[in-house]
C-alpha positions in Angstrom: -7.4 3.7 -34.9 -9.5 7.2 -34.2 -12.5 7.2 -32.1 -13.2 11.0 -33.2 -12.5 11.8 -36.6 -12.7 15.6 -36.5 -13.1 16.2 -32.6 -13.2 20.6 -32.3 -14.0 21.4 -28.7 -12.5 24.2 -26.5 -11.1 22.4 -24.0 -8.5 25.6 -23.1 -12.1 27.9 -22.9 -13.0 25.9 -20.1 -10.0 25.7 -17.7 -11.0 28.1 -15.3 -14.1 25.9 -14.3 -12.0 23.3 -13.7 -9.5 24.8 -12.0 -12.9 25.6 -9.4 -13.3 22.0 -9.8 -10.1 20.4 -9.0 -9.6 23.4 -6.0 -13.2 22.1 -4.7 -11.6 18.3 -4.4 -8.5 19.4 -3.0 -10.1 21.1 -0.3 -12.7 18.4 0.5 -9.5 15.9 0.7 -7.3 18.3 2.7 -10.2 18.8 5.5 -10.8 15.5 6.2 -7.1 14.9 5.9 -6.7 17.1 8.8 -9.8 15.9 10.7 -9.9 12.1 9.8 -6.3 11.8 9.0 -4.8 9.0 6.7 -4.5 5.3 8.0 -1.3 3.9 7.4 -0.7 0.0 7.7 1.8 -1.4 10.2 4.5 -1.1 7.1 4.5 2.5 8.5 3.3 2.4 12.1 4.5 -0.9 13.2 3.2 -3.8 14.2 2.1 -7.4 13.5 0.1 -8.7 10.5 -0.8 -12.7 10.6 -2.8 -14.6 7.7 -4.4 -17.5 9.1 -6.1 -20.1 7.3 -8.7 -22.7 8.6 -10.0 -26.3 7.2 -13.7 -25.2 6.6 -15.3 -21.8 5.6 -15.1 -19.7 8.5 -17.6 -17.4 10.4 -15.9 -13.9 10.4 -17.9 -12.5 13.5 -17.3 -15.3 15.4 -13.7 -15.4 14.9 -13.7 -11.3 15.9 -15.6 -12.2 19.1 -13.2 -15.2 20.2 -10.3 -12.7 19.7 -11.9 -9.6 21.5 -10.9 -10.5 24.3 -6.9 -12.4 23.9 -5.5 -9.5 25.8 -3.8 -8.1 22.3 -5.7 -5.0 22.6 -7.6 -3.6 19.7 -7.6 -5.9 16.5 -8.2 -6.1 13.0 -9.7 -9.1 11.8 -11.1 -9.4 7.8 -11.5 -11.9 5.3 -8.7 -12.4 3.2 -8.8 -13.7 -0.4 -11.6 -16.2 0.7 -13.9 -18.1 3.0 -11.4 -19.7 4.6 -8.8 -17.2 5.2 -8.4 -14.6 8.4 -6.3 -11.4 8.3 -5.8 -10.2 11.4 -3.4 -7.4 12.3 -2.6 -5.5 15.7 -0.5 -2.5 16.6 1.8 -5.0 19.2 5.1 -6.2 17.9 5.7 -8.7 21.0 3.1 -10.8 23.4 2.0 -8.4 26.2 4.1 -8.7 29.6 1.2 -10.3 31.1 0.0 -12.9 28.6 3.8 -14.1 28.1 3.8 -16.6 31.1 0.9 -18.3 29.4 2.3 -18.9 26.3 5.4 -19.9 27.9 3.1 -22.4 30.0 2.0 -23.5 26.8 5.6 -24.2 24.8 6.7 -26.1 28.4 3.2 -28.5 28.2 4.0 -29.0 24.7 7.5 -30.0 25.6 6.2 -32.2 28.4 4.3 -34.0 26.1 6.4 -34.8 23.4 9.3 -35.5 25.9 7.9 -36.6 29.4 10.0 -35.9 32.3 13.4 -34.3 30.7 15.3 -31.9 32.9 15.6 -28.3 31.5 16.1 -25.1 33.2 15.6 -21.6 31.4 19.2 -19.5 30.8 17.9 -16.6 29.2 14.4 -15.2 28.7 13.1 -11.7 27.4 9.8 -10.2 25.5 10.0 -12.7 22.3 12.7 -15.5 23.5 13.6 -18.1 25.8 16.6 -19.9 25.6 16.1 -23.4 27.2 19.1 -26.0 28.2 18.9 -29.4 28.0 21.2 -32.6 29.5 22.9 -33.5 26.1 22.8 -32.5 23.0 20.7 -35.1 21.4 17.9 -34.2 23.6 18.1 -30.8 22.4 18.2 -32.0 18.8 14.9 -34.0 19.4 12.9 -31.3 21.1 13.8 -28.8 18.6 12.3 -31.6 15.8 9.5 -32.0 18.1 8.3 -28.2 18.2 9.0 -27.5 14.8 6.5 -29.8 14.0 3.8 -28.3 16.4 4.6 -24.6 14.9 7.0 -23.2 17.5 9.5 -21.2 16.2 12.6 -23.3 17.6 16.2 -23.4 16.8 19.8 -24.3 18.0 21.4 -21.7 19.9 24.9 -22.9 18.3 25.8 -25.5 15.8 28.3 -26.7 17.9 28.0 -30.5 18.0 28.1 -30.0 22.0 25.4 -27.8 21.8 22.5 -28.4 24.6 20.5 -25.3 24.0 17.5 -24.2 22.0 16.0 -21.0 21.5 12.4 -20.3 21.3 10.9 -17.2 19.5 7.5 -16.4 20.7 5.0 -14.0 19.6 1.5 -12.8 18.8 0.9 -15.8 16.3 1.5 -18.3 18.9 -0.5 -16.3 21.5 -3.1 -15.9 18.6 -3.2 -19.6 17.5 -3.4 -20.8 21.3 -6.5 -18.8 21.4 -7.8 -20.1 18.2 -7.2 -24.0 19.1 -8.6 -23.9 22.5 -11.7 -22.0 21.4 -12.8 -23.0 18.1 -10.5 -26.6 17.2 -13.0 -27.3 14.8 -11.3 -24.3 12.4 -8.3 -26.4 12.5 -6.2 -23.0 11.8 -3.2 -22.8 10.6 -0.4 -19.6 10.6 0.2 -19.1 6.8 2.3 -15.9 7.4 3.4 -13.8 10.0 5.0 -10.2 9.3 6.1 -8.1 11.9 7.5 -4.7 11.9 9.0 -2.6 14.6 7.6 1.4 14.9 11.7 2.4 14.0 11.3 0.6 10.9 7.9 1.6 9.6 9.4 5.1 10.2 12.7 4.7 8.0 10.3 3.0 5.3 7.8 6.7 5.6 10.5 8.5 5.2 11.8 6.3 2.1 8.4 6.7 0.5 8.2 9.9 1.1 11.7 10.6 -0.8 10.9 7.9 -3.6 8.2 10.1 -4.7 10.1 13.4 -4.4 12.8 12.1 -6.1 11.0 10.5 -8.7 9.4 14.0 -9.1 12.6 16.3 -9.4 13.7 13.6 -11.9 10.5 14.4 -13.9 11.1 18.3 -13.4 14.4 18.0 -15.1 13.4 15.9 -17.8 10.7 17.4 -18.9 12.6 20.8 -18.7 15.3 19.7 -20.8 12.9 18.2 -23.4 10.7 20.9 -23.8 10.5 24.5 -21.9 11.1 25.1 -17.8 7.3 25.9 -17.8 6.2 22.8 -19.3 8.7 21.0 -17.1 6.7 23.0 -14.3 3.3 22.3 -15.5 3.5 18.7 -15.9 5.3 18.5 -12.1 2.5 20.5 -10.6 -0.4 18.1 -12.4 1.4 15.8 -10.8 1.4 17.2 -7.4 -2.6 17.9 -8.1 -2.7 13.6 -8.9 -1.2 12.4 -5.7 -2.9 14.9 -3.6 -5.9 14.5 -4.6 -5.9 10.5 -4.4 -4.6 11.5 -0.8 -7.4 13.2 -0.1 -9.5 10.6 -1.6 -8.3 8.0 1.3 -8.8 10.2 4.0 -12.7 10.9 2.8 -13.6 7.1 1.8 -11.6 5.5 4.8 -14.6 4.2 7.2 -17.8 5.6 4.3 -17.9 2.9 2.5 -17.3 -1.0 3.1 -14.3 -2.2 1.2 -12.6 0.9 0.5 -10.9 1.3 4.0 -7.5 1.4 2.7 -4.5 2.0 4.4 -1.2 3.7 3.4 1.4 0.9 2.8 4.2 0.2 0.7 1.6 -1.3 -1.9 0.3 2.2 -2.2 4.0 4.1 -2.6 4.5 1.2 -5.6 0.8 2.2 -6.5 1.6 6.2 -6.4 4.8 5.6 -8.5 3.2 3.7 -11.5 0.2 6.6 -11.1 3.1 9.1 -11.5 4.9 7.6 -14.3 1.7 6.5 -16.0 0.2 10.3 -15.6 3.6 11.9 -16.8 3.5 9.6 -20.1 -0.1 11.3 -20.9 1.1 14.7 -20.5 4.0 14.1 -22.4 2.2 13.0 -25.6 0.1 15.6 -25.4 3.0 17.8 -25.1 4.8 16.6 -28.2 1.3 16.8 -29.8 1.9 20.6 -28.8 5.3 21.1 -30.1 4.8 19.8 -33.3 1.7 21.7 -33.8 3.6 24.9 -32.6 5.9 24.1 -35.6 3.5 23.8 -38.0 0.9 26.6 -37.5 3.1 29.4 -35.7 0.7 32.2 -36.6 -1.7 30.8 -34.7 -2.8 31.8 -30.8 -1.4 29.3 -28.1 -4.5 28.8 -27.1 -6.0 27.8 -30.4 -2.8 25.3 -30.8 -3.3 23.7 -27.3 -6.8 22.6 -28.6 -6.0 21.4 -31.4 -3.3 18.6 -30.2 -5.6 17.7 -27.2 -8.6 17.1 -30.0 -5.8 15.3 -31.7 -4.3 13.2 -29.3 -8.2 12.6 -27.5 -8.8 9.4 -29.5 -5.5 8.0 -28.4 -6.1 9.3 -24.6 -9.4 7.2 -25.0 -8.5 4.3 -26.0 -5.4 3.5 -23.9 -6.7 4.8 -21.1 -9.8 2.9 -20.8 -7.7 -0.4 -21.9 -6.0 0.2 -18.3 -8.9 1.3 -16.6 -10.7 -1.9 -17.5 -7.5 -4.1 -16.4 -7.6 -2.1 -13.1 -11.0 -2.6 -12.6 -11.1 -5.8 -13.0 -8.3 -5.9 -10.7 -10.2 -4.1 -8.0 -13.3 -6.2 -8.6 -11.7 -9.4 -9.0 -8.3 -9.5 -7.4 -8.9 -9.7 -3.7 -7.8 -7.8 -0.4 -4.2 -7.9 -1.1 -4.6 -6.2 -4.8 -7.9 -4.0 -3.9 -5.8 -0.9 -2.5 -3.5 -1.0 -5.5 -5.8 -1.5 -8.3 -8.4 1.5 -6.4 -5.3 3.7 -6.3 -4.6 3.1 -10.0 -8.1 3.3 -11.5 -8.8 6.8 -9.9 -5.4 8.1 -10.3 -6.0 7.3 -14.2 -8.7 8.9 -14.2 -7.5 11.9 -12.3 -3.9 11.9 -14.5 -6.1 11.8 -17.7 -8.1 14.3 -16.4 -4.9 16.8 -15.4 -3.2 16.6 -18.2 -5.5 18.5 -20.1 -6.7 20.8 -17.3 -3.7 21.3 -15.2 -0.4 20.6 -17.1 -1.8 22.4 -20.5 -3.7 25.0 -18.5 -1.0 26.2 -16.5 1.3 26.5 -19.6 -1.7 28.7 -21.4 -2.0 30.4 -18.4 1.8 31.6 -17.8 2.4 32.5 -21.5 -0.8 35.1 -21.7 0.0 36.3 -18.2 3.8 36.8 -19.4 2.6 37.9 -23.0 5.3 35.3 -23.8 5.8 33.6 -27.3 6.8 29.9 -26.7 8.5 28.3 -29.7 10.3 25.6 -30.4 
């Protein structure tokens, strides 16, 4: 299917204007990057993320006010995938020391209500766990079952038949649940998911993410250098860097500026960037393939003329494939909810900037290199 039957646009003649446009957008993003910085999710900075579900629609402002003075520091509380779901994030991995005794008291009250007067002793305690010992294994098993039913993370210390010790893991979720249960009992909150990531793991994930993007670009560079010419590979990889850096700059610009687009850098975004790199290089390869075919057929024409001819011939395909993918991403962006928003936004913008860079960065760099070195490109 061809949208344009005889398109004849001098794309390469406008390349300097688009060099200026790319540089301007990049500098705006760079300034915001250094002044405002990027916001990293708990995947990279470490922290705790909780997903809570109520039995009725909730007022998010009421939830924020309730948890504001809970002693957990600065909390991020927002709606998540519906009017009954709440997503809560904090930089803390463990309960603060001044709050831990309160959680312990709640835990022991629950044990006493389940089995009144049971003898118990604390054998071990640290920032996130308590080990209790009971008089016999049967009592231990009963208490564990009762606590599990109440939502506590309890288990045996040993699987031996004679085991009399129980380990209870206490976390941010227990304190949040206690606050909401006490102050907002009408909502009947349940903890659907708890994710805790330490700062060391977060730093390792950050390094691994950078490596994943770097090695993917290196692999693309090697592949294109073999398939075409080294300058084609360099042009394509520069275009990919262009796409990633401008998209990152957009994250820095938009955070806190547009409601709903306060996007954090997390593992989902890394997946989106890798997808963007793959999509963008596919578009660039299609243009380069047509350039190679056109050069073989019209050896006497100038490279600029052949590149314009190649881009004009592929434009229908570019708009059709890019447009259909873009529509899917826009639907995900609007209706996909909080979980998919960052991924969909990255791809939505990335498809536009990736298509743009295939013409005005990758192809333009090859042309400028050939003109500057006065070399003739043959296949």
